[in-house]
N, C-alpha and C positions, 0 to 999 in steps of 0.2 A: 851285782844282779845277774842271777842265773836264769838261763832260758830252758825251757822244756818244750818238745814238740811232740804232738800225737794227733791222731785223727779220731773224731768222735761224732756221733749222731744226736743231737738234741732230742730229748723226749719231754715233751710238755714244757720245753723252756729249759731245761736242766742238762747240762753237760757233766757227765760222770768223770772224775779224775781218775786215770788208770791206778791200779793197786801199787805199781812200782814207783809212783810219785807221791802217794798219799802221805807218807811218813816225812817227806821233805817239805811238804806244802802245808805247814800248820800255823803260819802267819799270814797277814795280809798279803795278797797278790794282785798283779797288775794283769788284766785280762784284755788281749787283743784277738779278735775272732777274723779270720779270713775264710771265706767260702772256698770249698774245695770242690772243683769240677774236674773229675777225671777225665783224661783225654780219651776220645773214643777212636780207636784205630779204624779207619776207612781203607780197607785193602784195594779197592778199585782206585782210589785217589792216590795211593802210595805207588801202585803199579804205574799209573799214569805219568807221575813225576819221575819215576826211574827211566822210562822210555824216553821222556823229554830230556833227560839229562844225557841220555846217550846221543841224542841228536844235536848237542850243543857242539860247537867247534872246539877244538883245544885251545886253551889260553897260552899265549907266548909272551914273554917279556922282552921288550927291546932295551930295557935298561942295562947298561954297563957290563 
């Protein structure tokens, strides 16, 4: 079984297969749909994390 991954936006319940895969997908296929929610970068949150990382004490190992 070969897997192909691509992003698509359903239109009226229809997902269009990209041109580069159409010739390969001529028989029955198994469809698994995963909702894609892109991560929205929050600059203030990222800056706060970086600042708090600077405040953490260094970690030392006492093993061997």
